MARPA-720009 format. One record per atom (N, C-alpha, C): y, z, x; residue in one letter. Coordinates in steps of 0.02 Angstrom, whole numbers, plus 32768, in hexadecimal, padded with zeros to 4 digits. Example, Ala and Ser with C-alpha at 12.3 -4.5 7.8 and 13.67 -1.06 7.14 Angstrom:
2
7EE481868294A7F1F81868267A7F5B81868294A7F9081628282S7FCB816582ACS8002818A8285S
END
This chain:
326
AB800BEE3D17MAB840BC13D51MAB420B9B3D57MAB420B5B3D50SAB050B333D54SAAFB0B193D9ASAAC00B273DB7LAAB10B133DFBLAA810AD73DFBLAA880AAA3E2CPAA580A743E32PAA140A8F3E47PA9DE0A6C3E39PA99B0A833E4CPA9960A8C3E97PA9740AC13EACKA9670ACB3EF3KA9320A993F0AKA9360A843F48NA9050A543F61NA8DB0A703F9ANA8DE0AB23FA6SA8B50ACF3FDASA8A30B173FC8SA8620B273FCBFA84A0B6A3FBCFA8170B7F3FF0FA8170BBF4001TA7E60BD94032TA7C40C174014TA7820C19401AFA75B0C524002FA7290C684037FA71C0CA8403AAA6E60CC24065AA6A90CCB4039AA6740CA54046LA6380CA6401CLA6020CD1403ALA5E60CFC4011AA5AB0D234025AA56F0CF44028AA5370D0D4045AA4FC0CE2404FAA4E30CC4400DAA4E00CEC3FD8EA4C60CD23F98EA4F70CA03F79EA5370CA83F85QA5680C783F6CQA5620C363F92QA5540C393FD2QA54A0BFC3FF9QA50E0BD53FDFQA4D90BF93FCEEA49D0BD83FB3EA4AC0BB83F6FEA4D40BD93F46RA4E60BBB3F06RA5110B7D3F0FRA53B0B7D3F43LA5640B423F51LA5380B083F67LA5060B163F91RA4D80AE13FA7RA4B10AC53F6CRA4990AF23F41AA4720ADC3F07AA49D0AB23ED8AA4DA0AC73ECDMA5070AA13EA1MA5160A5C3EBEMA5230A593F00AA5320A193F20AA4F709E93F1AAA4B90A043F21AA47E09DA3F1BAA47409C33ED4AA47E09F03EA4EA47509DF3E5EEA4A809AB3E47EA4E509B13E5EMA51A09833E4BMA51909433E74MA4EE09423EA7RA4E609083ED3RA52908F23EF2RA54D09243F0AYA58B09143F2DYA57B08F33F70YA5A608C83F86KA59D08A53FC5KA5AC08D43FFFKA57808DF4029TA581090C4062TA59F08E6409DTA5BC090B40CBCA5DA08EE4107CA5D2091F4141CA5DF0908417CVA5D7093241B8VA61C094A41CFVA623098C41D1VA66209AB41E8VA64F09E0421BVA66F09E04255PA65E0A134288PA6630A5A426FPA6350A844285HA6340ACC4277HA6270ADC422DHA60B0AAD4208TA5F90ABB41C2TA5AE0ABA41B9TA5960ADD4185TA54F0AD94172TA5470AAD4135TA5800A9C4115LA5800A7040DBLA5C60A5340D3LA5CA0A1240C9AA60A09F240BBAA5FC09B9408AAA62509B54055FA61A09804025FA65A096D4002FA65909333FE3EA692091A3FBDEA687092A3F74EA6B209553F58GA6AF09653F12GA6DD09373EEBGA6E909453EACPA716091C3E84PA75E09233E9CPA77608F03EC0NA7BA08EF3EDBNA7C909293F0ANA795093F3F2ECA7A009743F5FCA76809733F93CA77309963FC9RA742099D3FFFRA73109E84004RA6F109F7400AVA6DA0A3C400FVA6B60A464051VA6CD0A75407ANA6AE0A8540BANA6970ACE40BBNA6570AD840C8LA63D0B1C40D0LA62F0B27411ALA6570B52413AYA6520B5C4182YA61C0B904193YA6070B8F41D2TA5D20BBD41E9TA5E70C0641E0TA6280C1341DESA6420C5741D5SA63A0C70418DSA62B0C41415FGA6270C524118GA6670C4040F3GA6990C294118KA6D70C1440F7KA6CD0BD240D4KA6E40BCE4096CA6DF0B90406FCA7260B764063CA7320B394079LA7740B1A4072LA76F0AE04040LA7990AE2400CVA79C0AAE3FD9VA7E20A8E3FDDVA7E50A4D3FEAQA8250A2B3FF3QA82609E93FCDQA86109D63FB8GA86A09963F95GA88E099F3F54GA8A309683F35RA8CA096E3EF7RA8A009893EBDRA85E09863EC3GA83309A13E8FGA81809E63E9FGA8340A063ED4AA8190A463EEBAA81F0A7D3EB6AA8580A803E94EA8610AB63E63EA82F0AAF3E29EA8240A733E11DA7F40A693DDBDA7AD0A793DF2DA79D0A673E30FA75A0A753E4AFA74E0AC03E4DFA7800AE63E65VA77A0B2F3E69VA7740B4C3E23VA79D0B353DF5LA79F0B513DB2LA7600B433D89LA7450B053D8FYA70E0AF13D63YA6C90AF13D84YA6C70AF43DC6FA6860AF33DE9FA67C0B2F3E16FA6AA0B393E46LA69F0B6D3E78LA69E0BB33E59LA6D00BC33E30EA6D30C063E13EA6990C143DE4EA68B0BEA3DB2PA6560BFB3D83PA60F0BF53DA0PA6040BC63DCEVA5C10BB93DE7VA5B20BDE3E27VA5E00BDC3E57VA5D40BF73E9AVA5ED0C3F3EA0VA62D0C4A3E91LA6490C8D3E97LA6320CBA3E5ELA6280C9B3E24QA6150CBE3DE7QA6480CF53DD5QA6870CE23DDESA6BF0D0C3DCASA6FB0CE03DBESA7280CF63D93AA7650CCF3D84AA7A10CF13DA2AA7C90CCA3DC6GA8060CE53DE4GA83F0CB53DE1GA8310C753DEFLA8660C433DF2LA8890C3C3DAFLA8CA0C443DB0GA8F10C3E3D73GA8F40C7F3D4CGA8CE0CB23D62YA8CD0CF13D3EYA8E30D2B3D6AYA9010D1B3DA4EA9140D4F3DD3EA9410D843DB3EA9720D6D3D8DEA9A10D9D3D6FEA9810DC63D39EA94F0DA93D15VA92C0DCE3CE1VA8FD0E013D00VA8D90DEC3D36LA8A80E183D55LA8C80E4F3D7FLA8FF0E3E3DA1NA91F0E6E3DCENA96B0E6E3DC2NA9810E863D88PA9C90E833D79PA9F40EA93DAAPA9D80EDE3DC9EAA000F053DF8EAA140EDD3E36EA9EB0EA93E46NA9FB0E803E81NAA3A0E563E77NAA4F0E4D3E38FAA8A0E243E2AFAAC80E4F3E1EFAAC00E913E21EAAF90EBD3E1AEAB1C0EC53E5DEAB5D0ED73E5DPAB810EDF3E9CPAB600F133ECAPAB540EFF3F08HAB380F2C3F3AHAB3E0F0B3F7EHAB2C0F2E3FB2MAB2C0F123FF6MAAE70F184014MAAD90EEE4045GAA9B0EF1406AGAAA90EEE40B4GAA7E0F0C40DDSAA870F094125SAA460EF54147SAA4C0ED4417FDAA120EBE41A5DAA260EB541EEDA9F40EAF421AEAA030EA84261EA9DE0E6D4280EA9F30E5842BASA9D20E2442E0SA9D70E34432ASA9A20E23434EGA9A10E2E4396GA97B0E6B43ACGA9610E92437CKA93C0ECF438DKA9010EC143BCKA8DD0E8C43AFGA8A10E7D43D6GA8AC0E4A440DGA8EA0E38441ADA8F90E05444DDA90E0E27448EDA8EE0E1444C5FA8FE0E314506FA9450E1F451BFA9550DDF4516FA9980DC84527FA9C50DCA44E9FAA050DD244F4GAA350DCC44BDGAA490E0D449EGAA790E0A446FPAA930E46444FPAA660E614417PAA780E9A43FFLAA5D0EB343BFLAA960EAD438DLAA8A0E8B4355VAABE0E804324VAAA90E9C42E1VAAD40EC142C2TAACA0EDA427ETAB010EBF4252TAAEF0EAB4215AAB210E9041E7AAB160EAD41A2AAB4B0EAD417BAAB480EC24135AAB6F0E90410BAAB550E8340CFAAB750E5340A2AAB790E70405CAABB10E65403BYABBA0E7B3FF6YABAD0E403FC7YAB8B0E4E3F8FVAB7D0E193F5EVAB8A0E323F17VAB990E033EECDAB980E0D3EA4DAB770DCF3E86DAB740DCB3E45KAB4F0D943E25KAB6A0D503E3AKABAC0D473E38DABC90D063E4ADABBB0CF33E92DABBF0D243EBFLABB10D173F05LAB670D063F0FLAB3B0D283EECIAAF30D1A3EF3IAAE40CD33EDCIAB010CBD3EA5LAAF60C793E8ELAB100C473EC1LAB490C553EDEAAB650C293F11AAB390C283F50AAB1D0C623F61MAAF00C663F9BMAAAF0C403F90MAA950C443F53QAA590C1E3F43QAA660BD33F4AQAAA00BBD3F34EAAB20B773F3AEAABA0B633F83EAAD20B913FABLAADC0B843FF2LAA9A0B834019LAA660BA33FFDGAA250BA4401EGAA1A0BE34048GAA3D0C194038VAA360C57405DVA9F20C76404DVA9CE0C8B4080KA98E0CAE4079KA9810CD540B9KA94B0CF940BBDA9380D1F40F7DA93A0CF14133DA95E0D044167CA9670CD841A1CA9260CC741C3CA8F20CF041B9KA8B10CE241D8KA8910CA341BAKA8AA0C8D4181LA8900C514161LA8BC0C144170LA8EB0C1C419FMA9190BE641B1MA9150BD641FBMA9240B98420CTA9280B854253TA96A0B9E426FTA9700B9E42B2DA9AE0BB242D1DA9E80B8642BADA9DB0B4542B6KAA0F0B1642A1KAA270B26425AKA9F80B34422DQAA0A0B4641E8QAA310B8741E7QAA1B0BB7420FTAA3C0BF84211TAA850BF24227TAA900BCA425BLAAD40BC14274LAB000B9E4241LAAE40B6C421FFAB0B0B4541EEFAB1A0B7041B0FAAE50B8E4193IAAEF0BB54156IAB150BF54165IAB0B0C1241A0GAB300C4E41B2GAB7B0C4241B2GAB900C0941CDAABD80BF941CEAABF20BEF4187AABCC0BCD415CKABE00BC34117KABE20C0640F1KABB30C324101LABB00C7340DFLABEC0C9E40F1LABFF0C9D4131RAC3B0CC34145RAC790CAA4120RAC7C0C694117EACB40C4C40F2EACB30C6140A9EAC770C62408BLAC700C764045LAC840CBF403BLAC6D0CEA4066LAC790D32405ELACBF0D474073LACDC0D2440A3GAD1C0D3940BDGAD150D7940E5GAD4A0D8F4105KAD480DCA4130KAD3D0E0A4109KAD4F0E0A40C9EAD4C0E4840A2EAD060E59408AEACD80E274086RAC970E354067RAC5C0E304097RAC6A0E3140D7HAC340E374108HAC4E0E564148HAC210E73416ETAC340E9041AETABFA0E8741DFTAC0A0E80421EVABD80E774252VABE70EA7428BVABB40ECB42A2VABBA0EF842DCVAB8D0EDB4312VABAB0EC34348MAB850EA5437FMAB860ED443BBMAB4B0EE443D4MAB440F0B4411MAB2A0EDC4447MAB560EC94476GAB400EA244AFGAB100ECD44D9GAAEA0EAE4506PAAB90ED4452CPAAD50F114551PAB110F0A456DEAB2D0F444592EAB3A0F7F4563EAB570F714529AAB620FA744F8AAB200FC144DDAAAF10F9344D0YAAAF0FA744B6YAA8C0FD644E8YAA8C0FC24527NAA690FEB4559NAA891030455FNAACB1032455CRAAEF1072455FRAADD109E4523RAADC108044E7LAACD10A744ABLAA8310BB44A8LAA57108E44C1YAA1010A144C2YAA0610DE44EFYAA2B10E04526GAA26111A4552GAA3B115A452FGAA66115444FDKAA7B118E44D6KAA4911A044A0KAA32116D447AFAA0611794441FA9BC11824456FA9A7115B4487RA961115B449FRA92F114A4468RA94511284435NA919111643FENA93810DA43DANA91310A343D5VA92E106643B8VA93F1070436FVA91410924349NA922109B4302NA96010C642F6NA96C10F8431FDA9A811204318DA9E610F64328DA9E010CA435ALAA17109D436CLAA24106C4333LA9EE10524316LA9F5102542DDLAA15104842A1LAA0110854294AAA1E10AB425CAAA6810B34266AAA7D10C242A3WAAC410C942B2WAAE9108742A5WAACB104E42BBAAAEB100D42B2AAAF00FFA4268AAABA10064242HAABC0FF841FAHAAF1102341D8HAAF4106241EBAAB26108F41CDAAB6C107741DCAAB79105E4219RABBC1045422ARABCD100941FERAB9D0FDC41F2CABA90FA241C8CABBA0FB84180CAB940FE74166IABA10FFF4122IABE6101E411EIABF71048414FEAC3910684150EAC7010334154EAC6810024180NAC9B0FCF4189NACA60FA74149NAC6F0F964127LAC760F6E40EALAC950F9740B1LAC890FD740B2LACA71002407FLACF310064086LAD0C0FF440C0EAD550FF340CAEAD740FBD409FEAD500F844095TAD6D0F4C406FTAD510F464029TAD160F63401CVACFA0F653FD8VACE80FAE3FC8VAD1A0FD93FC1PAD0F10223FBAPACE810363F7CPACE7100A3F49DACC5101B3F0BDAC7C10043F0ADAC630FE83F41CAC1D0FD13F43CABEF100D3F35CABC310083F02PAB9D10433EEEPAB5E10523F17PAB41101E3F37RAB02102B3F5BRAAF90FFA3F94RAACE100E3FC3AAABE0FE53FFEAAA730FE04004AAA5A0FA44016VAA130F98401EVAA050F854067VA9D20FA34084AA9BF0F9340C9AA9730F9240CEAA95A0F754104DA9120F72410FDA8F80FB74122DA8B80FC24116QA89810034124QA8821005416DQA8B11005419BFA89E100641E2FA896104D41FCFA8B0107E41D8AA8AA10C441ECAA8B010EF41AFAA8AA113041B7GA8B1115E417FGA8F711574161GA8FB115C411FEA93B115340FDEA97011834117EA95C11BF412CQA98C11F04143QA9AF11DB4183QA99011AD41AAAA9AE119841E9AA9F2117741DDAA9F5114941ADIAA351128419EIAA64115A417CIAA4A1183414EKAA7511B3412BKAA9511E3415CKAA7011F9418ERAA8C122741C0RAAC3120641E8RAABC11C341F3AAAED119F421CAAB2B118C41F5AAB28118F41B3LAB62117E418ALAB9711B5418ELABD5119F418FMAC0C11CF4190MAC1F11E14148MAC5712064140KAC68122240FFKAC6A11EE40C7KAC8B11B540D3KAC921182409EKAC4E1164408DKAC25115640BFGABE5113540B3GABB31161408FGABBA11A24095RAB8911D04076RAB8D11D0402ARABC111B3400EKABC811B03FC6KABA111753FA7KAB8E11443FD0IAB6D11083FB7IAB2311153FACIAB0610F53F7AKAABE10FA3F6FKAA9B10CC3FA1KAA6F10E83FC9LAA4C10C23FFDLAA0410B63FE9LA9EF10763FEBEA9A910643FDCEA98C10424019EA9511059402FQA92D10374065QA8EB101E4049QA8DC0FDF4056RA8A00FC0403ARA87B0F984070RA83A0F934068HA8140F644091HA8240F1D4078HA82B0EEE40A7KA83B0EA94097KA87A0EA5406CKA8AD0ECA4081AA8EC0ECC405CAA9100E89405AAA8FC0E5A4086EA91D0E194088EA9150DF14047EA8E90E08401ASA8E40DE73FD8SA9220DF43FAESA9490E273FC0DA9890E353FA1DA9BD0E063FC0DA9E60DE43F98MAA140DB23FB2MAA480DD03FE1MAA5D0E0D3FD5AAA8E0E2C4001AAA700E364047AAA310E4C404AVAA100E57408AVAA010E1340ABVA9EC0DE24083AA9E00D9F409EAAA200D8440BEAAA590D8C409BAAA990D7540B6AAAA90D9940F7AAA9D0DDB40F9AAAA90E014136AAA7C0DE9416EAAA3E0DD7415ESAA100DBF4191SAA280D7E41B0SAA440D524186VAA5F0D1241A0VAA9C0D1F41CCVAAC90D4A41B5LAB050D5941DCLAAF30D79421FLAAC30DA7421EAAAAF0DC8425CAAA8E0D98428CAAA620D6D4271RAA3E0D3E429CRAA6E0D0A42B9RAA9D0CF24290EAACE0CC242A9EAAF50CE042E4EAB0C0D1E42DBAAB320D3F4310AAB070D4B434DAAAC70D5D4343FAA9A0D66437BFAA930D2543A3FAA860CEE4380LAA7D0CAE43A3LAABB0C9B43CALAAF50CA243ACRAB320C9243CFRAB3D0CC0440BRAB2C0CFF4403GAB310D2E443BGAB010D1D4473GAAC40D094461LAA920CF74493LAAA80CB944BALAAC30C874496YAADA0C4B44B8YAB130C5A44E8YAB400C8644D3KAB790C9844FDKAB630CBC453DKAB330CE94535LAB180D0C4570LAAF50CDB459FLAAD00CAB4581GAAB00C7845AAGAAE20C4F45D2GAB190C3E45B2DAB4D0C1845D5DAB690C404610DAB6C0C824608SAB890CAC463DSAB5F0CAD467CSAB1E0C9D4675VAAF20C9C46B0VAAD50C5646BAVAAF20C244697AAADD0BDE469EAAA920BD64692AAA790BF4465BAAA320BF0464AAAA2A0BF045FEAA9F40BD145E7AA9E30BD345A0AA9B50C0E4595AA9D00C46457ELA9A90C834576LA97A0C7C453BLA9390C8B4545PA9090C84450FPA90E0CBD44DDPA8FA0CAF449FKA8F70CE3446BKA8B40D074470KA8B00D41444FGA8710D65444BGA8660D924487GA8280DAC448BAA8160DDA44C1AA7DA0DC244E9AA7BE0D8844D8TA7870D6C44FFTA7A10D2E4523TA7830D1E455ADA7960CE44582DA7E00CE84597DA7F70D2345A5VA83D0D2C45BBVA8410D444604VA80A0D5D461EAA80B0D7C4661AA8200D4B4697AA8060D0E4695NA8160CDE46C9NA8610CD046CENA8810CCB4694MA8CA0CC14693MA8ED0CFE46B1MA8D50D39469FGA8F20D7646BBGA8EB0D7A4706GA8B00D6A471FIA8A40D6B4768IA8D30D3A478CIA8D80CFE4770EA9030CCB478DEA94B0CE34791EA9640D02475CLA9A90D18475ALA9B50D544787LA9850D82478CVA98C0DBB47B9VA98E0DA44801VA9630D754813KA9630D5B4858KA9A50D384868KA9C30D194836KAA010CF44841KAA3F0D204840KAA400D514810HAA7D0D784806HAA760DC24818HAA390DD94827GAA2F0E1F4834GAA190E4547F6GA9FE0E8247FDPA9E30EA747C4PAA170EB9478FPAA560EC047A2SAA880ED44771SAA930EA1473ASAA7C0E634746VAA840E2F4712VAA5F0E4246D2VAA270E6646D9LAA010E79469ELAA290EA74670LAA530ED1468CAAA7B0EFE4663AAAAD0ED74639AAABF0E9B464FRAAF00E72462BRAAD10E4445F7RAA900E3445FFIAA730E0245D2IAA340E1945AEIAA1A0E5445BEAA9D80E6845A2AA9D90EB0458AAA9A90EC0455FKA99E0F054547KA96E0F254579KA98A0F4F45A3CA9660F6545DFCA9310F9A45D3CA92E0FB84597HA8F90FE9458CHA8B50FC84581HA8B40F864576FA8740F62456EFA84A0F6945ADFA8080F6D45A4AA7DB0F6F45DEAA7E00F2F4608AA7F60EF945E9TA7FF0EBA460DTA82E0EC24648TA85F0EEE4641TA88F0EFA4677TA86D0F0E46B7TA83C0F3B46B3DA8190F5346EEDA7F00F1C470FDA7D10EF246E5RA7A90EBA4700RA7D70E884723RA8100E7B4705VA8400E4B4723VA85A0E664765VA86F0EA54765LA88B0EC347A2LA8580EC547DALA81A0ED947C9AA7E50EDE47FDAA7D70E9A481BAA7D40E6747F1AA7C50E23480AAA7FC0E094837AA83A0E22482CAA8730E0B4855AA8810E3A4890AA8560E6E4898GA85E0E9C48D0GA88D0ED648C5GA8970EE84887FA8C40F204876FA8A00F52484AFA8C30F884838SA8A90FBA480ASA8E00FCD47D8SA8CE0FF547A7RA8FE100A4773RA93910304791RA92D105147C9GA963107647EAGA99A10494805GA98C1008480BDA9BE0FD84823DA9ED0FC047ECDA9DE0FD447ADLAA090FC04775LAA460FEE4772LAA7C0FD84752PAAB410064746PAA9C1042471EPAABB107B4728AAAA310BA470BAAA9C10B646BFAAACA1093469DDAAC8108E4654DAA8C1066463ADAA6A10424666AAA3410164650AA9EF102E4666AA9EA106A467ERA9AA1081469ARA97B10A34668RA99210B2462CAA96810D445FBAA92C10A945E9AA8F110C845E2QA8B310A545D3QA89910B8458EQA8791089456ESA85310994531SA81310BB4546SA7F010DA4516RA7B210FC4527RA77F10CB4543RA77D108E4527SA74C105C453ESA75A10484585SA79A10474599AA7AC103445DEAA799106A460FAA79310A945F7QA78410E14624QA73910E64632QA71010C2460BKA6C710C84614KA6B0109E464EK
END
């Protein structure tokens, strides 16, 4: 299967790699330009290169693939990967599934876990579609590619487990530990996907907790699968696909919850208190149980500012994290 050249690449550069990029740009006398939030931006051969303050390097344009292959990899990264993925990591192209979650660190909105099954043909199709770790994509890209990805995989090769805030708060009260709750959700996704792809030999997930946490949560069928947990597992296409599916579902869930209270609920866990205070004053403290993860310490700040306490929440939403108890 022959794919057209990719026109967008993203890399996380270490400090010494950033310096090599600056030195190369100066030596090649590339035309620099001003781009917000970058420490270096220049026009390469038929491409644009942006080095952001975070260390993320974005290469875009019809010449992006050649630039990465002939300049960025040998000079800056000093490693070869593009075009050799299957040679370097053949196991990544073998049939397997990956799972990932979205919403764990967001005060408002659901917690979503997803799993996706891949084989070589699906991976090639995903590469053509532009599937990658959702953290490297905008919300608009995530929503667009997520819809295309669901169509590509069909109902049989992916699964999504969404916990709205009310269910999340109830389950957190039972587990009292986010990682244990996540392990349970990942295990449910693996089990669900094994219903439609029972011969899948292994599952890959991020290293968010001890490997035994997911294994303990797996039921009889899931315990037969080989489970791998890795740091930065999103480099595996199955996990990247799961990250896109989970984030797409999270965004749609967040928007739906916002519509229910006639507000644009913010993402993340910072700069969210003012919205929470406004909604509690308007709808009462029980609104937090419907739209937010109430074990966050933010809950107590919001309730106090609106003249309430945690005891005013519905019983299922009163459990606190250790940080909230301090």
